[in-house]
N, C-alpha and C positions, 0 to 999 in steps of 0.2 A: 504494500500500500504506500503510495507516494503522497507526501504532504508538501504543499507549496506555501511559502511564506510571502505574503503580500506586504511590501514595505510601504509605509506612508510616505508621500512626497515631502521633500525637505522644504519646498516652496509651495504656498497655497494661493489659489485665486480667491477673489471675494466670495463667489458661490461656495467654494470649499470651506472657507472660514465660517460662513453662515451655517453650513451644515455641521461643522465641528462644534460651534458654540450653541447650536440649536436656536438661532435667532434669524430674523429676516436679513436679506442682503442690504436693505435700506438702513437697518440698524448698524450693520458692519461699516457701511460708508460713513455714517455719522460718527462712529467711533474712530475711524481713520481720519476723518476731517478734523476732529478735535486736536490731533497732533499728539505725538508721544510724550511731550513735556507737560501736557494738560490732561493726562490720564487716558489718552486714546491709544489705539492699537498702532504699534510701529509698523510702517510699510514703506515700500519703495515703488517707484514707477518704472515699468519696463515697457518702453514704447508708450502706448496710450493706455496700458493696463496697469492696475495695481497688483502687487504681489506682497505676500506676508510670509516671512520665514516661520516655519513651524517652531523652531527653537525660540524665536522672539515671542511668539504667541504663547507658548507654554510658560515662558518666564513671566509674561504679562499676567497670565492667569494665576500663576503661583504667588506672585508678589502683590497682585491687585493693583489697580490704577492708583497713582499717587494722589493724595488729597491736597487741595490748594492750601498753602500756608502750613502744611505739616512739616515739622522739623525732621531732621535725620534721626534714625533709630539710635545713633550714637550720642544724640543730644538729650536722650531720655533722662529725666530726673533720677531714675533708678540707677543709671550708669554714671551719673555725675555726683561724686562725693557721697 
């Protein structure tokens, strides 16, 4: 019996990101438009299309979008003195 491994692509299109996150494509475009420094999904343009690195997306999911005005975790009062 042969088993085949399907590798997930390293770079995703907007429809693939929408499927991965289980949200609409319009919502993915809004998250990308926000910009990565404002809590949006990091992306790059390839020609006229947007692409998202699966590694960037997984990191964005794991760390959550940054909150406006939130200081670094190293500035936490628990870590200072």
